[in-house]
KEKE-3310 file (N, C-alpha, C; in steps of 0.2 Angstrom, whole numbers, plus 5000, padded with zeros to 4 digits):
npx = (5241:5225:5222:5217:5199:5200:5190:5182:5175:5164:5167:5165:5159:5161:5153:5152:5146:5146:5136:5137:5148:5144:5132:5115:5107:5101:5091:5082:5067:5048:5052:5064:5066:5057:5063:5076:5076:5069:5077:5088:5084:5081:5094:5102:5093:5097:5110:5114:5120:5119:5113:5116:5116:5109:5111:5103:5111:5107:5118:5126:5128:5128:5131:5132:5138:5137:5145:5143:5145:5153:5151:5152:5153:5143:5131:5133:5132:5120:5113:5117:5117:5104:5098:5104:5097:5082:5080:5086:5078:5066:5069:5072:5084:5098:5111:5125:5126:5132:5148:5163:5174:5174:5163:5168:5173:5176:5187:5180:5189:5185:5172:5170:5174:5164:5152:5155:5156:5143:5137:5143:5137:5123:5126:5129:5119:5120:5133:5135:5129:5117:5105:5099:5098:5103:5089:5080:5083:5075:5075:5082:5085:5091:5085:5091:5081:5074:5086:5089:5075:5070:5063:5056:5043:5046:5037:5038:5043:5029:5033:5044:5047:5040:5025:5024:5038:5046:5051:5050:5035:5035:5047:5057:5066:5079:5087:5102:5108:5128:5142:5147:5141:5134:5119:5103:5099:5111:5118:5110:5110:5125:5126:5118:5122:5136:5133:5126:5138:5144:5135:5134:5147:5145:5137:5142:5154:5146:5140:5127:5123:5112:5107:5092:5078:5068:5076:5084:5074:5072:5082:5088:5090:5100:5108:5120:5135:5141:5154:5168:5175:5184:5199:5206:5218:5221:5213:5207:5208:5205:5198:5202:5200:5209:5227:5233:5226:5221:5233:5235:5224:5229:5240:5235:5232:5242:5247:5238:5238:5253:5250:5243:5247:5257:5250:5244:5256:5260:5249:5248:5260:5256:5257:5252:5241:5240:5236:5224:5223:5215:5200:5201:5189:5183:5190:5187:5174:5169:5179:5183:5194:5205:5204:5212:5204:5190:5193)
npy = (5063:5055:5041:5044:5036:5027:5030:5021:5019:5008:4998:4983:4981:4974:4980:4986:4991:4996:4996:5008:5004:4990:4989:4983:4990:4990:4979:4969:4973:4979:4993:4994:4986:4992:5005:5003:4999:5007:5016:5011:5009:5023:5030:5022:5024:5039:5040:5030:5019:5001:4987:4972:4962:4961:4960:4966:4963:4964:4972:4977:4981:4970:4976:4970:4979:4989:5001:5012:5025:5029:5036:5030:5034:5046:5037:5032:5040:5047:5035:5029:5042:5044:5033:5032:5043:5040:5027:5031:5040:5033:5023:5033:5040:5050:5048:5044:5034:5028:5017:5025:5024:5025:5016:5000:4998:4985:4981:4969:4959:4951:4940:4928:4930:4942:4931:4924:4934:4938:4925:4926:4935:4933:4922:4926:4928:4912:4912:4920:4913:4915:4909:4894:4894:4906:4912:4909:4921:4935:4948:4962:4953:4947:4938:4924:4922:4935:4940:4949:4949:4960:4976:4981:4989:5000:5006:5022:5025:5027:5031:5044:5050:5065:5066:5077:5081:5080:5067:5053:5043:5029:5020:5013:4997:4986:4972:4970:4960:4956:4963:4951:4942:4928:4924:4929:4917:4908:4914:4917:4903:4898:4909:4901:4891:4893:4899:4889:4882:4889:4891:4879:4876:4885:4880:4867:4872:4879:4869:4865:4875:4889:4902:4908:4912:4918:4921:4932:4940:4944:4951:4967:4983:4991:4980:4971:4959:4947:4941:4949:4961:4955:4964:4968:4968:4971:4981:4979:4982:4976:4960:4943:4927:4924:4927:4934:4943:4950:4956:4966:4973:4978:4984:4997:5004:5007:5013:5024:5030:5036:5046:5052:5058:5065:5076:5080:5088:5097:5105:5112:5116:5128:5127:5128:5120:5107:5091:5077:5061:5048:5044:5050:5058:5066:5077:5082:5082:5092:5102:5103:5101:5096:5083:5065:5061:5068:5082)
npz = (5339:5335:5324:5309:5301:5286:5274:5260:5244:5243:5250:5259:5277:5295:5306:5324:5340:5356:5370:5385:5398:5399:5401:5399:5389:5378:5378:5372:5367:5365:5362:5361:5349:5337:5338:5334:5323:5315:5314:5308:5295:5292:5294:5283:5272:5269:5270:5258:5263:5261:5271:5278:5284:5302:5321:5335:5352:5368:5376:5365:5348:5330:5313:5298:5280:5266:5258:5245:5243:5250:5265:5276:5290:5292:5292:5302:5312:5314:5317:5328:5336:5338:5339:5355:5358:5358:5367:5379:5384:5385:5394:5404:5407:5406:5405:5398:5383:5373:5374:5377:5368:5349:5336:5331:5314:5301:5289:5276:5264:5255:5245:5251:5265:5268:5270:5280:5290:5291:5296:5308:5313:5313:5322:5335:5346:5349:5352:5362:5372:5376:5370:5361:5347:5333:5330:5338:5347:5354:5352:5339:5324:5309:5296:5286:5278:5274:5265:5252:5247:5246:5248:5264:5272:5285:5298:5308:5325:5338:5350:5358:5345:5337:5329:5321:5318:5306:5302:5290:5291:5286:5283:5270:5274:5267:5266:5257:5244:5245:5235:5224:5223:5212:5211:5222:5228:5229:5238:5250:5253:5255:5266:5276:5277:5283:5295:5300:5305:5310:5322:5326:5331:5341:5351:5354:5363:5373:5379:5381:5391:5393:5394:5390:5382:5393:5401:5396:5396:5406:5410:5418:5411:5418:5422:5420:5412:5420:5420:5418:5407:5394:5391:5376:5365:5352:5340:5325:5308:5296:5292:5286:5277:5268:5266:5260:5253:5266:5268:5258:5259:5271:5267:5258:5269:5276:5267:5266:5279:5280:5271:5274:5286:5279:5272:5282:5289:5280:5280:5292:5291:5283:5270:5252:5242:5248:5249:5253:5255:5245:5255:5265:5277:5289:5287:5272:5272:5281:5284:5270:5264:5248:5243:5236:5223:5224:5220)
capx = (5232:5222:5224:5211:5199:5200:5184:5184:5169:5164:5170:5161:5160:5157:5151:5151:5145:5144:5134:5142:5149:5143:5125:5110:5102:5097:5089:5074:5059:5045:5053:5070:5068:5054:5067:5082:5075:5068:5083:5093:5082:5083:5102:5105:5091:5099:5116:5117:5125:5119:5111:5116:5114:5111:5108:5106:5112:5109:5123:5129:5126:5134:5129:5135:5134:5142:5146:5144:5147:5159:5147:5148:5150:5136:5126:5132:5131:5113:5110:5120:5113:5094:5097:5106:5093:5076:5080:5087:5071:5062:5074:5072:5090:5103:5119:5129:5123:5136:5154:5167:5177:5169:5161:5172:5171:5180:5185:5180:5191:5181:5165:5169:5174:5157:5147:5160:5156:5136:5136:5145:5131:5118:5124:5130:5117:5122:5142:5136:5128:5109:5099:5102:5098:5100:5084:5076:5083:5069:5077:5081:5089:5090:5087:5091:5075:5075:5089:5089:5068:5066:5062:5051:5040:5045:5034:5040:5036:5025:5039:5049:5045:5035:5022:5025:5043:5049:5051:5044:5030:5036:5055:5059:5075:5081:5095:5104:5115:5133:5143:5152:5137:5130:5111:5101:5099:5119:5120:5106:5112:5132:5126:5113:5128:5141:5128:5125:5145:5145:5128:5137:5153:5146:5133:5147:5157:5143:5139:5121:5121:5110:5103:5088:5074:5065:5082:5087:5068:5072:5087:5087:5093:5106:5111:5128:5136:5144:5160:5172:5175:5191:5203:5209:5224:5220:5207:5207:5204:5204:5197:5200:5204:5215:5232:5237:5222:5223:5239:5234:5221:5234:5245:5234:5229:5249:5250:5236:5240:5258:5251:5238:5248:5261:5246:5242:5261:5260:5243:5252:5266:5253:5259:5247:5238:5239:5231:5225:5223:5206:5198:5200:5183:5181:5192:5186:5167:5168:5182:5182:5202:5207:5206:5212:5196:5184:5194)
capy = (5062:5048:5039:5044:5031:5029:5029:5021:5019:5003:4994:4981:4981:4972:4986:4985:4997:4994:5002:5012:5001:4984:4988:4980:4995:4988:4972:4966:4975:4982:4998:4994:4984:4998:5011:5004:4995:5012:5022:5008:5009:5027:5032:5018:5029:5046:5037:5026:5013:4995:4983:4966:4958:4964:4958:4969:4958:4967:4977:4979:4978:4969:4975:4970:4984:4990:5008:5013:5031:5032:5038:5027:5040:5050:5033:5031:5048:5046:5029:5030:5049:5045:5026:5033:5048:5038:5024:5035:5042:5027:5021:5039:5041:5053:5047:5041:5027:5020:5015:5031:5023:5024:5011:4997:4997:4979:4980:4963:4960:4945:4938:4921:4934:4942:4928:4921:4939:4939:4921:4927:4941:4929:4915:4931:4925:4908:4912:4922:4909:4916:4905:4889:4895:4913:4915:4909:4928:4938:4954:4961:4948:4946:4930:4923:4923:4940:4943:4950:4952:4965:4981:4982:4995:5002:5011:5026:5021:5030:5033:5047:5053:5070:5064:5084:5083:5079:5061:5050:5040:5025:5019:5006:4994:4981:4967:4968:4954:4960:4962:4947:4933:4926:4924:4928:4910:4905:4918:4914:4895:4901:4910:4897:4884:4895:4900:4881:4880:4895:4888:4869:4876:4890:4873:4861:4875:4879:4862:4865:4880:4894:4908:4907:4919:4921:4924:4938:4946:4947:4957:4974:4988:4995:4976:4968:4951:4946:4940:4956:4962:4954:4967:4969:4971:4972:4985:4977:4986:4970:4951:4940:4922:4924:4932:4939:4949:4955:4961:4970:4979:4982:4988:5001:5007:5010:5018:5032:5034:5041:5050:5058:5063:5072:5081:5086:5092:5101:5111:5113:5121:5134:5125:5129:5113:5099:5084:5073:5056:5044:5038:5056:5059:5071:5085:5084:5084:5098:5107:5106:5100:5095:5074:5062:5060:5073:5088)
capz = (5336:5334:5316:5304:5299:5281:5271:5254:5242:5239:5252:5265:5286:5301:5311:5330:5343:5362:5376:5388:5404:5397:5402:5394:5388:5371:5382:5367:5371:5358:5362:5357:5343:5333:5337:5332:5315:5310:5315:5305:5290:5291:5293:5278:5268:5269:5269:5254:5265:5260:5275:5274:5291:5308:5327:5341:5359:5375:5376:5359:5340:5324:5306:5289:5277:5261:5258:5243:5243:5256:5269:5281:5297:5291:5293:5311:5317:5314:5320:5335:5339:5337:5345:5362:5362:5361:5370:5384:5383:5386:5400:5407:5408:5400:5405:5390:5381:5370:5377:5375:5361:5343:5333:5327:5306:5301:5281:5272:5258:5248:5248:5257:5272:5270:5273:5289:5294:5292:5300:5315:5316:5315:5328:5340:5352:5351:5356:5370:5379:5377:5367:5356:5339:5332:5327:5343:5350:5356:5349:5334:5321:5302:5295:5280:5270:5273:5261:5244:5248:5242:5256:5269:5275:5293:5303:5313:5332:5342:5355:5356:5338:5335:5320:5316:5318:5299:5299:5288:5295:5284:5278:5268:5274:5262:5267:5250:5244:5243:5229:5222:5224:5208:5213:5230:5231:5232:5243:5255:5253:5258:5274:5279:5278:5286:5302:5304:5307:5320:5329:5330:5337:5349:5356:5357:5367:5378:5381:5384:5395:5389:5397:5388:5381:5398:5406:5393:5396:5414:5412:5418:5406:5422:5422:5414:5411:5427:5419:5418:5399:5390:5389:5371:5363:5345:5336:5319:5304:5290:5293:5280:5277:5263:5271:5255:5251:5270:5269:5251:5263:5276:5263:5257:5274:5277:5262:5269:5286:5278:5267:5278:5290:5276:5270:5288:5293:5275:5280:5297:5290:5278:5262:5251:5238:5253:5245:5256:5251:5244:5261:5268:5276:5291:5283:5269:5271:5287:5282:5264:5262:5245:5243:5228:5219:5225:5216)
cpx = (5230:5221:5217:5206:5198:5192:5184:5177:5168:5168:5162:5163:5159:5158:5150:5151:5142:5140:5138:5143:5145:5135:5119:5104:5098:5094:5081:5068:5056:5048:5057:5069:5065:5060:5073:5080:5073:5072:5088:5090:5082:5089:5104:5101:5093:5105:5119:5119:5118:5118:5114:5115:5114:5109:5109:5106:5109:5113:5127:5127:5130:5130:5134:5135:5142:5143:5146:5149:5149:5158:5146:5147:5145:5132:5127:5130:5125:5109:5111:5118:5105:5094:5095:5099:5085:5076:5081:5081:5066:5063:5072:5080:5091:5109:5121:5125:5129:5144:5157:5171:5173:5167:5168:5169:5179:5178:5184:5182:5187:5174:5164:5170:5168:5153:5148:5158:5148:5133:5136:5140:5126:5120:5129:5126:5118:5128:5142:5133:5120:5103:5103:5103:5099:5094:5079:5079:5078:5071:5076:5086:5087:5092:5090:5088:5075:5079:5090:5080:5066:5063:5056:5050:5043:5044:5037:5038:5034:5029:5043:5048:5040:5031:5025:5032:5047:5052:5049:5041:5032:5042:5056:5065:5074:5085:5097:5108:5123:5137:5147:5148:5132:5123:5110:5099:5104:5119:5117:5111:5120:5130:5122:5119:5134:5138:5127:5132:5144:5142:5133:5142:5151:5141:5136:5151:5152:5140:5134:5119:5118:5107:5094:5082:5070:5071:5085:5083:5070:5076:5085:5089:5100:5110:5118:5129:5142:5151:5164:5174:5184:5195:5207:5215:5225:5214:5210:5203:5203:5201:5197:5203:5208:5220:5234:5232:5219:5229:5239:5230:5227:5238:5241:5232:5236:5249:5244:5236:5247:5257:5246:5242:5256:5256:5244:5248:5262:5255:5244:5255:5263:5255:5253:5246:5243:5234:5231:5221:5215:5206:5197:5193:5182:5184:5188:5179:5165:5173:5186:5190:5200:5208:5205:5204:5189:5189:5200)
cpy = (5055:5048:5041:5038:5032:5024:5029:5018:5012:4997:4990:4979:4977:4977:4985:4992:4995:4999:5002:5005:4993:4983:4987:4984:4993:4981:4971:4968:4978:4990:4998:4991:4991:5003:5010:5001:5001:5015:5020:5010:5016:5031:5029:5022:5034:5045:5036:5020:5007:4990:4976:4960:4963:4961:4962:4964:4967:4972:4980:4977:4978:4970:4975:4973:4985:4996:5011:5020:5035:5037:5036:5030:5044:5044:5031:5035:5046:5041:5030:5036:5048:5038:5028:5040:5046:5032:5025:5035:5038:5024:5026:5040:5047:5054:5044:5033:5022:5021:5022:5028:5023:5016:5007:4996:4991:4980:4973:4960:4955:4944:4931:4927:4939:4939:4925:4926:4939:4934:4922:4933:4937:4925:4920:4928:4918:4908:4915:4918:4911:4911:4901:4889:4903:4915:4913:4918:4931:4946:4956:4958:4946:4939:4928:4922:4929:4944:4944:4949:4955:4970:4980:4986:4996:5007:5016:5024:5028:5034:5038:5052:5057:5069:5072:5086:5082:5074:5057:5046:5034:5024:5014:5001:4987:4978:4964:4963:4959:4959:4954:4941:4932:4927:4925:4921:4906:4909:4917:4906:4895:4904:4905:4890:4887:4897:4892:4880:4883:4892:4882:4872:4879:4883:4869:4866:4875:4872:4863:4870:4888:4897:4908:4913:4922:4926:4931:4943:4948:4951:4965:4979:4991:4989:4975:4963:4953:4945:4948:4955:4958:4959:4965:4973:4975:4976:4983:4982:4981:4965:4949:4932:4922:4929:4936:4946:4955:4959:4965:4974:4982:4986:4995:5006:5012:5017:5025:5034:5038:5047:5056:5061:5067:5076:5085:5091:5097:5107:5113:5119:5128:5131:5125:5122:5105:5095:5080:5068:5051:5041:5044:5059:5066:5078:5087:5085:5090:5103:5108:5105:5097:5086:5074:5060:5064:5081:5093)
cpz = (5334:5328:5314:5303:5293:5278:5264:5250:5241:5244:5258:5272:5289:5305:5320:5334:5351:5366:5382:5396:5403:5399:5396:5392:5382:5371:5376:5372:5364:5357:5358:5349:5337:5332:5333:5324:5310:5309:5308:5296:5287:5289:5283:5271:5266:5265:5261:5256:5262:5265:5273:5279:5299:5315:5332:5349:5364:5376:5369:5355:5335:5319:5302:5285:5270:5260:5253:5240:5249:5262:5275:5290:5299:5292:5302:5315:5319:5316:5326:5340:5341:5343:5352:5364:5364:5364:5375:5385:5385:5393:5406:5412:5404:5401:5397:5390:5379:5374:5374:5369:5353:5341:5330:5317:5302:5293:5280:5267:5253:5250:5251:5264:5275:5273:5279:5293:5296:5295:5307:5317:5320:5321:5336:5347:5355:5355:5364:5376:5380:5375:5360:5349:5340:5331:5332:5349:5349:5350:5342:5330:5313:5299:5287:5274:5270:5266:5254:5243:5246:5249:5258:5271:5282:5297:5308:5320:5334:5346:5353:5350:5338:5330:5317:5315:5313:5296:5297:5292:5292:5280:5275:5271:5269:5265:5259:5249:5242:5236:5228:5222:5216:5207:5221:5232:5234:5237:5248:5256:5257:5265:5279:5281:5284:5293:5304:5309:5311:5325:5330:5335:5344:5353:5358:5363:5373:5382:5386:5389:5394:5393:5396:5387:5386:5403:5403:5394:5403:5416:5414:5415:5412:5424:5418:5416:5419:5427:5418:5411:5401:5386:5380:5370:5356:5341:5330:5313:5297:5294:5288:5281:5273:5266:5264:5253:5258:5272:5264:5257:5267:5273:5263:5263:5278:5274:5264:5274:5283:5274:5269:5281:5284:5275:5276:5289:5285:5277:5285:5297:5285:5271:5259:5245:5241:5249:5248:5253:5251:5251:5267:5273:5282:5290:5278:5268:5276:5284:5275:5261:5255:5244:5235:5228:5220:5224:5222)
residu = (MET:THR:ALA:PRO:ARG:GLN:VAL:LEU:ALA:GLY:THR:THR:TYR:LEU:VAL:THR:ARG:ARG:CYS:ALA:GLN:ARG:GLN:PHE:LEU:LEU:ARG:PRO:SER:GLN:VAL:THR:THR:SER:VAL:PHE:ARG:TYR:LEU:LEU:ALA:LEU:ALA:ALA:GLY:ARG:SER:GLY:VAL:GLN:VAL:HIS:ALA:TYR:CYS:VAL:LEU:SER:ASN:HIS:TYR:HIS:LEU:VAL:VAL:SER:ASP:PRO:GLN:ALA:ARG:LEU:PRO:ALA:PHE:GLN:GLN:LEU:LEU:ASP:ALA:LEU:VAL:ALA:ARG:ALA:VAL:ASN:ALA:ALA:LEU:GLY:ARG:TRP:GLU:SER:PHE:TRP:ALA:PRO:ASP:SER:TYR:SER:ALA:VAL:ALA:LEU:PRO:THR:PRO:ALA:ASP:VAL:VAL:ASP:LYS:VAL:ALA:TYR:VAL:LEU:ALA:ASN:PRO:VAL:ALA:ALA:GLY:LEU:VAL:ARG:THR:GLY:ARG:ALA:TRP:PRO:GLY:LEU:TRP:SER:SER:PRO:GLU:ALA:MET:GLY:ALA:GLY:PRO:GLU:GLU:VAL:ARG:ARG:PRO:GLU:HIS:PHE:PHE:ASP:PRO:LYS:GLY:GLY:LEU:PRO:GLY:GLU:VAL:PRO:LEU:GLU:LEU:GLY:VAL:PRO:PRO:GLY:PHE:GLY:SER:VAL:GLU:ALA:TYR:ARG:GLU:GLN:VAL:ARG:SER:ALA:LEU:ALA:GLU:HIS:GLU:GLY:ARG:ALA:VAL:ARG:LYS:ALA:LYS:GLY:ALA:PHE:LEU:GLY:VAL:GLY:GLY:VAL:LEU:ARG:GLN:ALA:PRO:GLN:GLY:ARG:PRO:ARG:ARG:GLY:ALA:THR:ARG:ARG:GLY:LEU:ASN:PRO:ARG:ALA:ALA:GLY:TRP:ASP:LYS:TRP:LYS:ARG:VAL:GLU:VAL:LEU:GLY:ARG:LEU:ARG:GLU:PHE:LEU:GLN:ALA:TYR:ARG:GLU:ALA:TRP:ALA:ALA:ARG:LYS:ALA:GLY:LYS:ALA:GLY:ALA:VAL:PHE:PRO:ALA:GLY:THR:TYR:LEU:LEU:ARG:VAL:VAL:HIS:GLY:VAL:PRO:CYS:VAL:GLY:PHE:GLY)
# end
């Protein structure tokens, strides 16, 4: 069976989701930007997930989020399902929107790791050889100045959404400061510094060769990158500069998987009282199995 995802309250993640066949289905446009931003705000509000940074590229998106209530799967389900339906409707297509594998959620153990991944997200358009600075990206991109600046009301798009359908006309979207930072300005300054480093490395690597805003906007939604996708041998669950923090997180994950397998085997064998470990999500939410910390 597929290894279960451990969902623990209070975890901060780097989240990534890719479009089917690497197509440019999220290519920057007024519709894509308004739909994704509205649904990001809606999903965050309904799940309690806190958004720290985002960047929506043409064929994938990155988020950095914190999950105080252990509801990341509910957040992702709402966001991904409605983005797919709304953008597909705008493109006149009905095929699968997302790549068949699920979203990636990489745990970030320390504040320094959070800053590094926020900068990674914001520098992604530069690292991809698209524009010289993240700020030049014509699609959805969260600026450091908006972080910790309070909520902003996002209007429901006119496209796809029925005004009588029950979804709110406006929802607040706030880029919160992650746990572990002394002040908003200290956090912003660390992000700015890390972003400059990430962008500088990407510019040096690109040697001045960028597609540019015009080239990005000329891409067709059914297009895809010319270079083949890199085949990945790893699917990380945690990322961090501190080796021992990373080892600690991975050790807890191993303990979770072992306890989960034992509880699953006991449940299959019909043993009463099998209790699943903390971090169990789907079986707890859908099937009501007893879980550590939830009775």
